[in-house]
C-alpha positions as CSV (number, residue, x, y, z in Angstrom):
1,M,2.4,-31.4,-14.2
2,L,4.2,-30.8,-17.6
3,S,6.8,-33.8,-18.3
4,T,10.5,-33.0,-18.1
5,H,10.5,-33.3,-21.9
6,V,9.4,-30.1,-22.5
7,P,11.5,-27.3,-22.9
8,E,12.1,-23.8,-21.4
9,L,10.5,-20.8,-23.2
10,A,14.3,-19.7,-23.7
11,D,15.0,-22.4,-25.3
12,L,12.0,-22.6,-27.9
13,Q,13.0,-19.1,-28.9
14,M,16.6,-20.3,-29.6
15,L,15.0,-23.2,-31.7
16,A,12.5,-20.2,-33.2
17,A,15.9,-18.3,-34.1
18,V,17.5,-20.9,-35.6
19,A,14.4,-21.8,-37.9
20,R,14.8,-18.4,-38.8
21,T,18.1,-17.6,-40.1
22,G,18.7,-21.2,-40.9
23,S,22.3,-20.6,-39.1
24,L,23.6,-21.2,-35.6
25,R,25.8,-18.4,-36.3
26,L,23.3,-15.6,-37.5
27,A,20.6,-16.7,-34.7
28,A,23.8,-16.7,-31.9
29,A,24.3,-12.9,-33.5
30,E,20.6,-12.4,-32.9
31,L,20.3,-13.6,-29.7
32,G,23.4,-12.1,-28.6
33,V,25.2,-14.8,-27.6
34,S,28.2,-16.8,-28.9
35,Q,27.7,-19.7,-31.4
36,Q,29.3,-22.3,-28.9
37,A,27.2,-21.3,-26.3
38,L,24.0,-21.6,-28.3
39,S,25.0,-25.0,-30.0
40,Q,25.6,-26.0,-25.9
41,R,22.0,-25.4,-25.4
42,V,20.7,-26.6,-29.0
43,R,22.0,-30.5,-27.7
44,V,21.1,-30.0,-24.2
45,M,17.5,-29.2,-25.4
46,E,17.9,-32.1,-28.1
47,G,18.8,-34.0,-24.4
48,R,15.2,-33.3,-22.9
49,V,13.0,-33.5,-26.1
50,G,14.8,-37.2,-26.7
51,I,15.3,-36.4,-30.9
52,P,17.1,-34.9,-33.0
53,L,16.5,-31.2,-33.5
54,L,19.4,-29.5,-35.8
55,S,21.4,-31.8,-39.0
56,R,24.8,-30.0,-38.5
57,G,26.2,-29.3,-42.7
58,P,29.4,-27.5,-43.8
59,R,26.3,-24.8,-45.4
60,G,24.6,-24.7,-42.3
61,S,22.3,-25.9,-40.1
62,R,18.5,-26.8,-40.4
63,L,16.0,-28.5,-38.5
64,T,15.1,-32.1,-38.6
65,Q,12.1,-33.3,-39.7
66,G,10.9,-33.5,-35.7
67,G,12.7,-30.1,-35.4
68,R,10.7,-28.3,-37.5
69,L,7.1,-30.0,-36.1
70,V,9.1,-29.1,-32.6
71,E,9.2,-25.6,-34.0
72,Q,5.9,-25.1,-35.5
73,W,4.2,-25.8,-31.2
74,A,6.9,-23.6,-29.7
75,T,5.6,-21.1,-32.1
76,R,1.7,-21.0,-31.0
77,V,3.1,-21.4,-27.4
78,L,5.7,-18.1,-27.9
79,D,2.6,-16.6,-29.4
80,A,0.8,-17.5,-25.8
81,A,4.0,-16.4,-23.9
82,A,4.2,-12.6,-25.6
83,E,0.5,-12.0,-24.8
84,L,0.9,-13.3,-21.7
85,D,3.5,-10.8,-21.2
86,A,2.1,-8.0,-23.2
87,G,-0.7,-8.6,-20.3
88,I,1.7,-8.6,-17.4
89,T,3.2,-5.2,-18.7
90,S,-0.3,-3.9,-19.1
91,L,-1.2,-4.6,-15.8
92,R,2.0,-3.0,-14.2
93,T,1.9,-0.1,-15.9
94,D,-1.5,0.6,-15.0
95,R,-0.4,-0.4,-11.1
96,A,2.1,2.2,-11.6
97,G,0.3,5.0,-13.5
98,H,-2.7,4.6,-11.4
99,L,-2.6,4.2,-7.0
100,K,-6.2,4.2,-5.1
101,V,-5.5,5.4,-1.7
102,A,-7.5,4.7,1.2
103,A,-6.8,7.0,4.4
104,S,-8.3,7.9,7.9
105,L,-9.7,11.2,7.5
106,T,-7.0,12.4,10.0
107,V,-4.1,11.5,7.7
108,A,-6.5,12.0,4.4
109,G,-7.1,15.9,6.1
110,H,-3.7,16.8,7.2
111,L,-0.6,14.7,6.0
112,L,-1.4,12.6,2.5
113,P,-1.6,15.7,0.8
114,R,1.7,16.8,1.7
115,W,3.5,12.9,0.9
116,M,1.0,13.0,-2.1
117,V,3.4,16.1,-3.1
118,A,6.6,14.6,-1.6
119,L,6.1,11.1,-4.2
120,R,4.9,13.9,-7.6
121,D,8.3,15.4,-6.7
122,Q,10.6,12.0,-6.4
123,Q,9.2,10.9,-9.5
124,H,9.9,14.3,-11.5
125,L,13.1,14.1,-10.4
126,T,13.6,10.8,-11.2
127,G,12.6,10.8,-14.6
128,R,8.9,9.2,-14.0
129,P,5.7,10.1,-15.2
130,A,3.6,11.5,-11.9
131,T,0.7,8.8,-10.5
132,N,-2.8,9.4,-10.9
133,V,-3.9,9.2,-7.1
134,E,-7.0,8.3,-6.1
135,L,-8.2,9.3,-2.6
136,T,-10.8,7.9,-0.6
137,A,-11.3,9.0,3.2
138,A,-13.4,7.4,5.5
139,N,-12.7,6.2,9.6
140,S,-10.2,3.3,10.1
141,V,-12.3,0.2,9.7
142,A,-13.7,1.1,6.1
143,V,-10.1,2.2,5.1
144,A,-9.0,-2.0,6.7
145,D,-11.7,-3.1,4.4
146,A,-11.0,-1.4,2.0
147,V,-7.4,-2.8,1.6
148,A,-8.3,-6.2,2.3
149,G,-11.3,-5.9,0.1
150,G,-9.3,-4.9,-3.0
151,S,-11.2,-1.8,-3.6
152,A,-7.8,0.3,-2.3
153,D,-3.7,-0.6,-3.2
154,V,-2.8,1.1,0.6
155,G,-4.8,2.3,3.2
156,F,-3.6,4.6,6.7
157,V,-5.5,4.1,9.5
158,E,-4.8,5.8,13.2
159,G,-6.4,3.0,15.6
160,P,-4.2,1.9,18.6
161,R,-3.5,-1.5,16.6
162,A,-3.1,-3.2,13.6
163,P,-6.2,-4.0,11.2
164,L,-6.4,-8.1,11.6
165,G,-5.0,-10.0,7.9
166,L,-3.4,-7.0,6.9
167,R,0.6,-6.1,6.8
168,S,1.4,-2.7,8.1
169,R,4.5,-0.5,9.3
170,T,4.1,2.6,11.3
171,V,5.0,6.0,9.5
172,A,3.9,8.6,11.6
173,S,2.7,9.5,15.4
174,D,0.0,12.2,17.2
175,E,-1.3,12.9,20.2
176,L,-5.3,13.1,21.2
177,L,-5.9,16.4,22.6
178,V,-8.9,16.7,24.9
179,V,-10.3,20.2,23.5
180,V,-13.7,22.4,25.1
181,A,-15.3,25.0,23.9
182,A,-13.9,29.1,25.3
183,G,-16.9,29.0,28.0
184,H,-16.5,25.7,29.0
185,P,-15.9,25.1,32.9
186,W,-12.4,22.8,32.0
187,A,-11.3,26.0,30.2
188,R,-10.7,27.3,33.7
189,R,-8.7,24.4,35.2
190,T,-5.7,25.0,36.8
191,S,-4.8,21.5,37.5
192,P,-5.3,18.3,34.8
193,V,-8.1,16.4,34.4
194,T,-7.5,12.2,35.4
195,A,-7.9,10.0,33.6
196,A,-10.9,8.6,35.6
197,R,-12.4,11.4,35.8
198,L,-12.2,12.1,31.8
199,A,-13.6,8.3,31.7
200,A,-16.8,9.0,33.6
201,T,-17.5,12.1,31.7
202,P,-19.9,12.6,28.7
203,L,-17.8,13.3,25.3
204,V,-18.7,14.7,22.4
205,M,-16.8,11.3,19.6
206,R,-16.8,10.2,16.3
207,E,-18.9,7.0,15.0
208,E,-17.6,2.9,15.8
209,G,-14.8,2.4,13.2
210,S,-13.0,5.5,13.6
211,G,-9.5,5.2,14.7
212,T,-9.9,8.0,17.7
213,R,-12.6,7.1,19.3
214,E,-10.8,3.8,19.1
215,A,-7.1,4.7,20.1
216,L,-9.3,7.5,23.0
217,A,-11.2,3.9,24.5
218,A,-7.9,2.1,24.5
219,A,-5.6,4.3,26.2
220,L,-8.5,4.6,29.1
221,L,-8.2,1.2,29.4
222,D,-4.8,0.4,29.6
223,A,-4.7,3.8,32.1
224,V,-7.9,2.4,35.0
225,P,-8.9,-0.7,33.9
226,G,-11.6,-1.4,34.4
227,T,-13.4,1.6,34.9
228,P,-15.9,1.5,32.4
229,Q,-16.0,5.0,29.6
230,A,-19.2,6.7,30.3
231,A,-22.0,6.9,27.4
232,P,-20.7,9.9,24.7
233,V,-23.0,13.1,24.9
234,L,-23.4,13.1,20.9
235,E,-21.4,10.6,18.5
236,L,-20.8,12.7,15.2
237,T,-19.4,11.2,11.9
238,G,-16.3,13.6,11.0
239,T,-14.1,15.5,13.0
240,A,-15.9,18.7,11.2
241,S,-19.2,17.6,13.2
242,V,-17.2,17.1,16.8
243,K,-15.4,19.7,16.7
244,S,-18.4,21.7,15.3
245,A,-20.1,20.4,18.5
246,I,-17.4,21.4,20.8
247,L,-17.1,24.5,19.6
248,A,-21.5,24.9,20.0
249,G,-20.6,23.7,23.8
250,A,-22.0,20.1,23.3
251,G,-19.2,19.1,25.9
252,P,-15.6,18.1,26.0
253,G,-13.7,16.1,22.9
254,A,-11.0,14.5,22.2
255,L,-9.4,14.7,19.0
256,S,-6.0,14.6,16.6
257,S,-3.8,17.8,17.5
258,L,-3.4,18.0,13.7
259,A,-7.4,18.5,13.4
260,V,-7.4,21.2,16.4
261,A,-4.0,22.7,16.1
262,D,-5.6,26.3,14.2
263,D,-8.6,26.5,16.2
264,I,-6.6,26.4,20.0
265,A,-4.1,29.2,17.8
266,L,-6.8,31.4,17.5
267,G,-8.8,30.9,20.8
268,R,-11.7,28.7,19.5
269,L,-10.8,25.7,21.5
270,H,-9.0,25.6,24.7
271,A,-6.8,22.5,24.9
272,V,-7.2,20.6,28.2
273,P,-4.3,19.0,30.1
274,V,-4.9,15.4,31.4
275,T,-2.8,13.5,33.1
276,G,-2.7,9.7,34.5
277,V,-3.3,8.2,30.6
278,D,-0.7,8.9,27.6
279,L,-2.9,9.8,24.1
280,V,0.2,9.6,21.5
281,R,-0.8,6.9,19.5
282,E,0.8,4.7,15.8
283,L,0.0,5.9,12.7
284,R,0.4,2.9,9.9
285,A,0.3,2.2,6.7
286,V,-1.6,-0.7,5.9
287,W,-1.6,-3.0,2.3
288,A,-2.5,-6.9,1.8
289,G,-0.2,-8.9,0.3
290,G,3.8,-9.8,1.5
291,T,5.7,-8.5,4.4
292,Q,7.2,-5.3,2.1
293,P,4.8,-3.2,0.8
294,P,4.4,-3.7,-3.0
295,Q,7.1,-2.7,-5.4
296,G,6.5,0.7,-6.9
297,P,4.2,3.7,-6.0
298,V,2.8,2.2,-2.4
299,R,6.2,1.2,-1.5
300,D,7.2,4.5,-2.4
301,L,4.7,7.0,-0.3
302,I,5.0,4.6,2.0
303,T,8.5,4.8,2.8
304,L,8.1,8.8,1.6
305,A,5.4,8.5,4.7
306,S,7.9,7.3,7.4
307,R,10.7,9.6,6.6
308,G,7.6,12.4,7.4
309,R,8.1,14.0,4.3
């Protein structure tokens, strides 16, 4: 720990200004303070250092011998502080100019593009330069790992719970739909499929670590506790692969309503009514650090997502 005799940086800047101008009046004008206030701060600084720093006379003020030594040492400290200030500024500028986002496949494919456009439009309206957004799409577990490891500034996940060790905020909700191809027997059902029947049916599923898979498993566990879920008929990486397998007749599957809306509208897939289970899930923004998202593009993007922009 530094001793109490070490002046604050602002006081060292003040001493340097007096040395540079040779006058309390000129130094006060340069620093934008009154001469009386500057004189008082010099006295406080002298009290902290423990020696006289200025010799005051009718022709102005000059540094004492001890004051000149302190000012020489202070110059090196102020130079180092200026380098620190410039470095921090460059880091903040880089953070504001470049944003690394990791998002689950559902969010990346169907929601994030709209949020990114809203961020760009907001920055344009407020006269700020547009942030360069680097997007990585992965399953929710990989997204959480990227944020925790520092390779992403912010993430968006779709699992049933917030990842451990990260801060989170719900930004949207989504519903899983059980879908089948047109030729599947469930496409002609007039009554809903029960939660127990769904749990017992082999489904086409996403890979382990997928938020969609975890959300379905959690919902079925809540609906029919103690009933094991059937092993998947197929396990595939990515929503597109799962959808293709369902269309090919491999079996039913549960996918985001966002991912299958067009296929249902065109009649390629049929949404199967399900009863006894809540398939609505939360979509969350996640970040590392404090309780509030970091200021700048991270917080702006999360705010826009929360507003449904």
